[in-house]
C-alpha positions in Angstrom: -67.0 28.6 -11.3 -70.1 26.4 -11.1 -71.2 26.8 -7.5 -74.1 24.4 -7.7 -72.1 21.6 -9.4 -69.1 22.2 -7.1 -71.3 21.9 -4.0 -73.1 18.8 -5.3 -69.9 17.1 -6.3 -68.3 17.7 -2.9 -71.4 16.5 -1.1 -71.7 13.3 -3.1 -68.0 12.5 -2.6 -68.3 13.3 1.1 -71.3 11.0 1.5 -69.7 8.2 -0.4 -66.5 8.3 1.5 -66.5 6.1 4.6 -64.6 7.1 7.8 -62.5 4.0 7.5 -61.4 5.1 4.0 -59.6 8.1 5.5 -58.4 6.6 8.7 -61.2 7.8 11.0 -63.1 5.6 13.5 -66.7 5.0 12.7 -67.9 5.3 16.2 -71.0 3.6 17.7 -73.2 6.8 17.5 -72.8 7.5 13.7 -76.3 7.2 12.2 -75.4 7.5 8.5 -72.6 6.5 6.2 -70.1 8.9 4.7 -68.2 11.7 6.3 -69.5 14.7 8.3 -68.8 18.2 7.0 -66.6 18.9 10.0 -64.6 15.8 9.4 -63.8 16.8 5.8 -62.9 20.3 7.0 -60.5 18.9 9.6 -58.9 16.5 7.1 -58.4 19.4 4.6 -57.1 21.8 7.3 -59.9 24.4 7.0 -62.7 25.5 9.3 -66.0 23.6 9.3 -67.8 26.9 8.6 -65.7 27.6 5.5 -66.3 24.1 4.1 -70.0 24.4 5.0 -70.3 27.6 2.9 -68.9 25.8 -0.1 -71.5 23.1 0.1 -74.2 25.7 0.7 -73.0 27.7 -2.4 -72.1 30.7 -0.3 -69.0 32.8 0.2 -65.9 33.3 -2.1 -64.7 30.7 -4.4 -62.1 28.3 -3.0 -58.5 28.8 -4.0 -56.4 26.2 -5.8 -54.7 25.4 -2.5 -58.1 24.8 -0.9 -59.2 22.6 -3.7 -56.0 20.6 -3.6 -56.5 20.1 0.1 -60.1 18.9 -0.4 -58.9 16.5 -3.1 -56.5 14.9 -0.7 -59.0 14.9 2.2 -61.6 13.0 0.1 -59.0 10.8 -1.6 -60.1 11.8 -5.0 -58.6 10.1 -8.1 -56.6 12.2 -10.6 -59.6 12.6 -12.9 -61.9 13.6 -9.9 -59.3 16.1 -8.8 -59.1 17.7 -12.2 -62.9 17.8 -12.3 -63.0 19.5 -8.9 -60.6 22.2 -10.1 -62.7 22.9 -13.2 -65.9 23.2 -11.1 -64.0 25.6 -8.8 -63.1 27.8 -11.8 -59.4 27.0 -11.9 -57.3 25.4 -14.5 -56.4 21.8 -13.8 -52.9 21.2 -12.4 -50.5 20.4 -15.1 -50.2 16.7 -15.9 -46.4 17.0 -15.7 -47.0 17.4 -11.9 -49.4 14.4 -11.7 -46.8 12.6 -9.5 -47.6 15.1 -6.8 -51.2 13.9 -6.5 -51.3 11.0 -4.0 -53.6 8.2 -5.2 -56.5 7.1 -3.1 -54.9 3.7 -2.6 -51.7 5.2 -1.3 -53.7 7.6 1.0 -55.6 4.6 2.4 -52.3 2.9 3.3 -50.9 6.0 4.9 -54.1 6.5 6.9 -53.5 3.1 8.6 -50.0 4.1 9.6 -50.9 6.8 12.0 -48.7 5.4 14.8 -45.7 4.7 12.5 -43.2 7.1 10.9 -44.0 7.1 7.2 -43.6 9.5 4.3 -44.7 9.7 0.7 -42.0 11.0 -1.8 -42.3 12.1 -5.4 -39.8 10.7 -7.8 -37.7 13.9 -7.3 -37.3 13.1 -3.5 -39.9 15.7 -2.5 -41.9 14.9 0.6 -45.6 15.1 -0.3 -47.0 13.7 3.0 -45.8 12.7 6.5 -47.5 10.9 9.3 -47.4 12.6 12.7 -44.6 10.3 13.9 -42.6 11.0 10.8 -43.0 14.7 11.4 -41.7 14.2 15.0 -38.8 12.1 13.7 -37.7 14.1 10.6 -39.2 17.5 11.1 -41.5 19.1 8.6 -40.1 18.2 5.2 -43.1 19.6 3.3 -42.4 23.2 4.2 -39.7 23.8 1.6 -40.2 25.5 -1.7 -38.4 25.6 -5.1 -35.5 23.2 -5.6 -35.1 22.9 -1.8 -38.3 20.7 -1.8 -36.0 17.9 -3.0 -34.0 16.2 -0.2 -31.3 15.5 -2.8 -30.8 19.2 -3.3 -30.9 20.0 0.4 -28.4 17.3 1.2 -25.7 19.0 -0.9 -26.6 22.6 -0.1 -27.9 22.8 3.4 -25.7 21.5 6.2 -28.7 21.3 8.6 -30.1 18.4 6.5 -27.1 16.3 7.4 -27.7 16.4 11.1 -30.1 13.5 10.8 -27.2 11.1 9.9 -24.0 10.1 11.6 -21.0 11.9 10.3 -19.3 8.7 9.2 -22.3 7.9 7.0 -22.4 11.2 5.2 -20.2 10.1 2.2 -22.3 7.0 1.7 -25.5 9.0 1.9 -24.1 11.5 -0.7 -23.3 8.7 -3.1 -26.7 7.0 -2.7 -28.5 10.3 -3.2 -26.5 11.1 -6.3 -27.2 7.6 -7.7 -30.9 8.0 -7.1 -30.9 11.4 -8.8 -29.0 9.9 -11.8 -31.6 7.2 -12.2 -34.4 9.8 -12.4 -32.3 12.1 -14.6 -31.8 9.4 -17.1 -35.5 9.0 -17.6 -36.6 12.7 -17.3 -33.5 14.9 -17.9 -35.7 17.9 -18.6 -37.7 19.8 -15.9 -37.0 19.4 -12.2 -34.4 16.6 -12.5 -32.3 18.6 -14.9 -32.7 21.8 -12.8 -31.5 20.0 -9.7 -28.5 18.5 -11.5 -27.6 21.9 -13.0 -27.9 23.8 -9.8 -25.9 21.2 -7.8 -23.2 21.0 -10.4 -22.7 24.7 -10.1 -22.8 25.0 -6.3 -21.5 21.8 -4.8 -18.0 20.5 -5.5 -18.8 17.3 -3.6 -21.8 16.6 -5.9 -19.8 17.5 -9.0 -17.1 15.0 -8.1 -19.5 12.2 -7.3 -21.7 12.9 -10.3 -18.6 12.5 -12.6 -18.2 8.9 -11.4 -21.5 7.8 -12.9 -22.5 5.6 -10.0 -25.9 4.0 -10.3 -28.0 1.5 -8.4 -26.5 2.2 -4.9 -28.7 1.0 -2.1 -28.8 1.2 1.7 -27.6 -1.6 3.9 -30.1 -3.5 6.0 -30.7 -0.6 8.4 -29.9 3.0 8.8 -29.1 5.1 11.9 -31.1 8.4 12.3 -30.3 11.0 15.0 -33.2 12.6 16.9 -32.6 15.7 18.9 -34.2 14.3 22.1 -34.2 10.5 21.7 -30.7 10.2 20.3 -29.7 7.5 17.7 -32.4 5.2 16.3 -31.4 2.1 14.2 -34.3 1.7 11.8 -35.3 -0.4 8.8 -36.9 1.4 5.9 -39.5 -0.5 3.9 -40.5 0.9 0.6 -43.7 0.7 -1.5 -43.6 2.1 -5.1 -46.5 3.4 -7.0 -45.4 3.2 -10.6 -48.4 5.1 -12.0 -48.0 8.1 -9.8 -44.2 7.8 -9.6 -44.3 7.9 -5.8 -42.6 6.0 -3.0 -43.9 5.3 0.4 -41.2 4.9 3.1 -42.1 3.2 6.4 -39.6 3.3 9.3 -39.6 0.4 11.7 -37.3 -1.0 14.4 -36.6 -4.5 15.6 -39.2 -5.5 18.3 -37.8 -5.2 21.8 -34.8 -3.1 20.8 -34.0 0.3 22.3 -34.9 1.9 19.0 -38.3 0.2 19.0 -38.9 1.7 22.4 -37.9 5.1 21.1 -40.3 4.8 18.2 -43.1 4.1 20.6 -42.2 7.2 22.6 -42.1 9.1 19.3 -45.6 7.9 18.4 -46.9 8.9 21.9 -45.4 12.4 21.7 -46.9 13.0 18.2 -50.4 11.6 18.9 
């Protein structure tokens, strides 16, 4: 671990990152550019004192989890993230997992969707990031571990995951998820995609039957209905933005202006703010 270089690298990145870059208001009383230490700490989910000790070259070395949180908070590029890990005395995350690192451009978009349900998915349907309204709408989808991180896997193995959809739409959802998994499996059959397929083929008769039909390219209709425990049914449109370099997808949920679902989304944003 190179404490001096780590501290200097974090300081320079903090001072060169503007509040607007990370979705924070500049405020009329800000005298200098860049972020304050306490702002970086809040974005990374750590105490300001802990972050301050890193910049002051004091205290224990940060863990891999902390370095990953700092990389996301400062919107570091993939190369910058790897450099941060090396300075912190840790091996760089394996490049096979590069699709889990959210690019600075994608982070800037998400930062501007603070009042809108939006999530960032890996190519294996793993939720990497949620806006607060998305957390209120869908629940915390980042808490899962192992194969359960994939919504494809949870759909066929955990009945709770199906409560978000109307019962009459379950078969359609199953076929769409299986088709999405097949598209990824065709490109990367080894690793996580292959593990998901193998696990589901051995545990879910429904999945095995659908998988045997080799359906591909299935898509959603114009809108989908999601069920919220307090607000009831919401008819939502789902816009998507793909990042081909990071193999990630941004999903943004919207509703027709003036509709009951639009009013519910506004309530959702108010509750989560």
